[in-house]
ZAKEDREN-74890 format. One line per field, with one value per residue (C-alpha): residue number from 1; residue in one letter; x, y, z. Coordinates in pm, whole numbers, padded with zeros to 5 digits. Layout:
<recs>
resi [NUM, ...]
resn [A, ...]
px [X, ...]
py [Y, ...]
pz [Z, ...]
</recs>
This chain:
<recs>
resi [1, 2, 3, 4, 5, 6, 7, 8, 9, 10, 11, 12, 13, 14, 15, 16, 17, 18, 19, 20, 21, 22, 23, 24, 25, 26, 27, 28, 29, 30, 31, 32, 33, 34, 35, 36, 37, 38, 39, 40, 41, 42, 43, 44, 45, 46, 47, 48, 49, 50, 51, 52, 53, 54, 55, 56, 57, 58, 59, 60, 61, 62, 63, 64, 65, 66, 67, 68, 69, 70, 71, 72, 73, 74, 75, 76, 77, 78, 79, 80, 81, 82, 83, 84, 85, 86, 87, 88, 89, 90, 91, 92, 93, 94, 95, 96, 97, 98, 99, 100, 101, 102, 103, 104, 105, 106, 107, 108, 109, 110, 111, 112, 113, 114, 115, 116, 117, 118, 119, 120, 121, 122, 123, 124, 125, 126, 127, 128, 129, 130, 131, 132, 133, 134, 135, 136, 137, 138, 139, 140, 141, 142, 143, 144, 145, 146, 147, 148, 149, 150, 151, 152, 153, 154, 155, 156, 157, 158, 159, 160, 161, 162, 163, 164, 165, 166, 167, 168, 169, 170, 171, 172, 173, 174, 175, 176, 177, 178, 179, 180, 181, 182, 183, 184, 185, 186, 187, 188, 189, 190, 191, 192, 193, 194, 195, 196, 197, 198, 199, 200, 201, 202, 203, 204, 205, 206, 207, 208, 209, 210, 211, 212, 213, 214, 215, 216, 217, 218, 219, 220, 221, 222, 223, 224, 225, 226, 227, 228, 229, 230, 231, 232, 233, 234, 235, 236, 237, 238, 239, 240, 241, 242, 243, 244, 245, 246, 247, 248, 249, 250, 251, 252, 253, 254, 255, 256, 257, 258, 259, 260, 261, 262, 263, 264, 265, 266, 267, 268, 269, 270, 271, 272, 273, 274, 275, 276, 277, 278, 279, 280, 281, 282, 283, 284, 285, 286, 287, 288, 289, 290, 291, 292, 293, 294, 295, 296, 297, 298, 299, 300, 301, 302, 303, 304, 305, 306, 307, 308, 309, 310, 311, 312, 313, 314, 315, 316, 317, 318, 319, 320, 321, 322, 323, 324]
resn [X, X, X, X, X, X, X, X, X, X, X, X, X, X, X, X, X, X, X, X, X, X, X, X, X, X, X, X, X, X, X, X, X, X, X, X, X, X, X, X, X, X, X, X, X, X, X, X, X, X, X, X, X, X, X, X, X, X, X, X, X, X, X, X, X, X, X, X, X, X, X, X, X, X, X, X, X, X, X, X, X, X, X, X, X, X, X, X, X, X, X, X, X, X, X, X, X, X, X, X, X, X, X, X, X, X, X, X, X, X, X, X, X, X, X, X, X, X, X, X, X, X, X, X, X, X, X, X, X, X, X, X, X, X, X, X, X, X, X, X, X, X, X, X, X, X, X, X, X, X, X, X, X, X, X, X, X, X, X, X, X, X, X, X, X, X, X, X, X, X, X, X, X, X, X, X, X, X, X, X, X, X, X, X, X, X, X, X, X, X, X, X, X, X, X, X, X, X, X, X, X, X, X, X, X, X, X, X, X, X, X, X, X, X, X, X, X, X, X, X, X, X, X, X, X, X, X, X, X, X, X, X, X, X, X, X, X, X, X, X, X, X, X, X, X, X, X, X, X, X, X, X, X, X, X, X, X, X, X, X, X, X, X, X, X, X, X, X, X, X, X, X, X, X, X, X, X, X, X, X, X, X, X, X, X, X, X, X, X, X, X, X, X, X, X, X, X, X, X, X, X, X, X, X, X, X, X, X, X, X, X, X, X, X, X, X, X, X, X, X, X, X, X, X]
px [12935, 12706, 12711, 12403, 12105, 12039, 11766, 11413, 11091, 10800, 10425, 10416, 10734, 10916, 11288, 11332, 11676, 11747, 11974, 12200, 12248, 12095, 12350, 12365, 12482, 12835, 12823, 13147, 13156, 12874, 12937, 12757, 12604, 12493, 12186, 12093, 11779, 11742, 11374, 11355, 11379, 11064, 10919, 10801, 11185, 11265, 10984, 11134, 11473, 11352, 11406, 11155, 11285, 11264, 10905, 10821, 11032, 10771, 10493, 10589, 10641, 10271, 10108, 10330, 10199, 09848, 09855, 10011, 09801, 09486, 09574, 09662, 09321, 09160, 09280, 09066, 09135, 09149, 08797, 08839, 08648, 08435, 08260, 08201, 08282, 08289, 08171, 08334, 08162, 07972, 08162, 07884, 07613, 07395, 07036, 06877, 06942, 06762, 06867, 06754, 06911, 06872, 06916, 06928, 07239, 07380, 07426, 07305, 07170, 07213, 07095, 07211, 07182, 07316, 07399, 07623, 07364, 07470, 07304, 07513, 07388, 07628, 07677, 07807, 07869, 08050, 08278, 08312, 08585, 08329, 08527, 08349, 08358, 08206, 08125, 07984, 07769, 07731, 07357, 07408, 07168, 07247, 07087, 07074, 06985, 07000, 06891, 06600, 06495, 06548, 06325, 06354, 06068, 06271, 06089, 05706, 05788, 05504, 05409, 05120, 04841, 05010, 05251, 05568, 05793, 05825, 06197, 06383, 06384, 06551, 06381, 06559, 06354, 06557, 06477, 06551, 06234, 06392, 06215, 06442, 06413, 06729, 06761, 06837, 07074, 07344, 07261, 07117, 06894, 06508, 06340, 06281, 05935, 05801, 05632, 05606, 05847, 06056, 06049, 06023, 05954, 05882, 05738, 05627, 05299, 05343, 05155, 05363, 05625, 05473, 05328, 05522, 05377, 05598, 05486, 05640, 05701, 05705, 05367, 05178, 05069, 05141, 05193, 05133, 05318, 05281, 05659, 05584, 05364, 05614, 05222, 05145, 04824, 04700, 04796, 04605, 04558, 04451, 04676, 04723, 05103, 05382, 05321, 05621, 05525, 05288, 05265, 05029, 04801, 04938, 04647, 04749, 04402, 04414, 04689, 04802, 04992, 05076, 05194, 05265, 04971, 04875, 04639, 04647, 04474, 04333, 04280, 04100, 04403, 04209, 03941, 04211, 03992, 04039, 03818, 03899, 04092, 04250, 04299, 04578, 04733, 04592, 04907, 04835, 04913, 04930, 05258, 05508, 05773, 05935, 05607, 05492, 05303, 05380, 05587, 05295, 05333, 05649, 05681, 05433, 05382, 05130, 05019, 04954, 04660, 04537, 04330, 04673, 04491, 04668, 04849, 05068, 05281, 05516, 05470, 05708, 05525, 05715, 05416, 05328, 04955, 04787, 04466, 04263]
py [09628, 09454, 09587, 09815, 09657, 09666, 09930, 09749, 09782, 09870, 09755, 10041, 09987, 10245, 10227, 10247, 10416, 10422, 10773, 10545, 10239, 10066, 09971, 09659, 09593, 09455, 09146, 09165, 09521, 09461, 09489, 09307, 09511, 09326, 09448, 09434, 09245, 09357, 09519, 09898, 10066, 10141, 10477, 10364, 10305, 10661, 10801, 10565, 10732, 11073, 11107, 11271, 11613, 11609, 11562, 11788, 12072, 11983, 12018, 12307, 12484, 12392, 12498, 12838, 12896, 12805, 13045, 13337, 13271, 13286, 13565, 13738, 13654, 13772, 14127, 14409, 14756, 15047, 15220, 15541, 15787, 16032, 16167, 16551, 16463, 16191, 16195, 15922, 15980, 15659, 15353, 15078, 15085, 15349, 15280, 15609, 15920, 16193, 16558, 16908, 17168, 17553, 17741, 18098, 18001, 17741, 17466, 17089, 16963, 16625, 16398, 16004, 15779, 15401, 15095, 15280, 15451, 15795, 16062, 16306, 16653, 16685, 17047, 17071, 17398, 17473, 17755, 17972, 17739, 17394, 17280, 17133, 17274, 17030, 17045, 16714, 16786, 16468, 16507, 16447, 16216, 15921, 15624, 15280, 15117, 15190, 15449, 15375, 15673, 16026, 16322, 16708, 16968, 17229, 17125, 17177, 17454, 17784, 18056, 17981, 18161, 18397, 18470, 18338, 18097, 17769, 17676, 17427, 17096, 16751, 16457, 16118, 15757, 15487, 15113, 15223, 15410, 15760, 16053, 16338, 16671, 16915, 17240, 17206, 17556, 17426, 17062, 17195, 16928, 17061, 16807, 16423, 16274, 16000, 15757, 15415, 15089, 15121, 15393, 15197, 15538, 15922, 16150, 16537, 16666, 16808, 17142, 17345, 17067, 17110, 16812, 16450, 16118, 15793, 15439, 15147, 14769, 14655, 14758, 14845, 15166, 15518, 15834, 16210, 16482, 16897, 17004, 17399, 17279, 16948, 16750, 16400, 16464, 16116, 15755, 15541, 15150, 14904, 14720, 14351, 14376, 14593, 14898, 14920, 15256, 15524, 15905, 16168, 16218, 16523, 16722, 16652, 16527, 16186, 15944, 15638, 15334, 14963, 14678, 14283, 14220, 14270, 14583, 14937, 15132, 15502, 15723, 16032, 16242, 16480, 16193, 15912, 15668, 15423, 15554, 15212, 14910, 14719, 14356, 14303, 14027, 13715, 13675, 13423, 13493, 13893, 13908, 13879, 13599, 13681, 13573, 13284, 13476, 13603, 13895, 14086, 14500, 14697, 14985, 15246, 15552, 15787, 16091, 15894, 15939, 16233, 16314, 16233, 15930, 15655, 15446, 15172, 14923, 14636, 14298, 14042, 13840, 13990, 14179, 14542, 14683, 14948, 15089, 15414]
pz [01875, 01647, 01302, 01187, 01021, 00664, 00589, 00528, 00314, 00490, 00342, 00134, -00032, 00113, 00243, 00587, 00708, 01071, 01140, 01423, 01464, 01769, 02076, 02300, 02617, 02609, 02873, 02914, 03037, 03288, 03684, 03946, 04220, 04553, 04724, 05129, 05184, 05477, 05548, 05606, 05921, 06066, 06107, 06484, 06533, 06431, 06681, 06950, 06916, 07031, 07398, 07624, 07598, 07250, 07240, 07525, 07328, 07032, 07198, 07402, 07063, 06916, 07219, 07247, 06834, 06904, 07212, 06995, 06702, 06971, 07119, 06775, 06656, 06972, 06991, 06895, 06767, 07031, 07125, 07026, 07287, 07069, 07363, 07451, 07819, 08063, 08448, 08638, 08973, 09017, 09141, 09055, 08772, 08676, 08690, 08651, 08454, 08302, 08168, 08060, 07826, 07962, 07638, 07832, 08049, 07774, 08047, 08007, 08346, 08402, 08700, 08788, 09020, 09089, 09265, 09481, 09662, 09546, 09343, 09149, 08942, 08686, 08510, 08073, 07904, 07636, 07540, 07217, 07143, 07128, 07473, 07714, 08086, 08350, 08732, 08932, 09255, 09510, 09627, 09982, 10099, 10264, 10076, 10223, 09869, 09525, 09326, 09074, 08970, 08899, 08769, 08708, 08705, 08495, 08170, 08333, 08552, 08460, 08657, 08912, 08994, 09167, 08913, 09086, 08918, 09103, 09167, 08957, 09112, 09166, 09257, 09340, 09409, 09603, 09698, 10034, 10030, 10067, 09815, 09836, 09691, 09581, 09421, 09074, 09101, 09347, 09437, 09806, 10015, 10023, 10155, 10221, 10213, 10380, 10165, 10063, 10116, 09813, 09528, 09181, 08961, 09019, 08779, 08796, 08660, 08335, 08411, 08657, 08787, 09163, 09204, 09227, 09202, 09284, 09248, 09491, 09398, 09725, 09860, 09522, 09620, 09424, 09616, 09536, 09714, 09648, 09675, 09737, 10107, 10096, 10163, 10063, 09866, 09789, 09821, 09531, 09643, 09419, 09234, 09317, 09269, 09240, 09070, 08790, 08592, 08611, 08496, 08454, 08144, 07916, 08022, 08403, 08486, 08508, 08617, 08446, 08561, 08561, 08736, 08798, 08833, 08417, 08484, 08359, 08582, 08536, 08857, 08939, 09079, 09335, 09455, 09491, 09318, 09033, 08747, 08518, 08495, 08188, 08263, 07998, 08106, 08338, 08597, 08858, 09191, 09101, 09291, 09013, 08935, 09263, 09456, 09195, 08951, 08605, 08512, 08437, 08277, 08314, 08151, 08036, 07795, 07758, 07471, 07145, 06918, 06830, 07160, 07321, 07547, 07418, 07628, 07554, 07816, 07760, 07944, 08032, 07799, 07511, 07406, 07402, 07449, 07362, 07540, 07503]
</recs>
């Protein structure tokens, strides 16, 4: 071990003092160590040592983990059924439905029709403990195509001139061309009308509910029936394509219809003639998209404005049109 260095003076004249003497390596106690100069093993060699089974196991584990994560992320919380009642009669899509609540009997009447070629009358009442009691009556006529429209005359029934209250009835229209009347009381069949090739829509007259209006896509006609006498009163012809919707005006003195020809037409019910034509869309061909033309007008509602004579209809072009 070397002797400690003596203290020295720094530039300021102060004496530097070492707390401990510095130490140096003793060459006599040094040990020689041999170092391997061979290059380190490459990572690729480690991978090569892995056999095929191990690689397959690793890949399967990764795939299973990914699938588990995906399944977990796709899981949805359960849907809570908050409905008062559920009717499960239909075996295919429901295309038409309407309802009416009778406060006197505390009964909700629901009529539905669908792609299973069936129509049903559903009755629902609520007991004092707020429990719903339901009953379903199949409507008997054997349709051969989907039910396209349903209607109830109950909201429009009033005493006729003789003072007789007209019966509550259901109208069912189908793409097979059948127009069928049923009793709302028990679902019994009343009458089957002859009419157009197919039935797209059906509406009752707002004053009394004894006149039924239906329209056709296939032959572009509108038919009007008197339900007590079971007679056809008028057939309206003039649309240059299918009649997609129609309705009586609120006062019952006119009929308004729209069609694939892009027009809204106003008709006189008693005379059966067209009083006015609103040409709202330039539809080439007039027969709808299936026949090479445009889609035309699709739906209609009347009763707007202060006088109740505004009509609004929707078109395949994405526009809504208002006429008076």
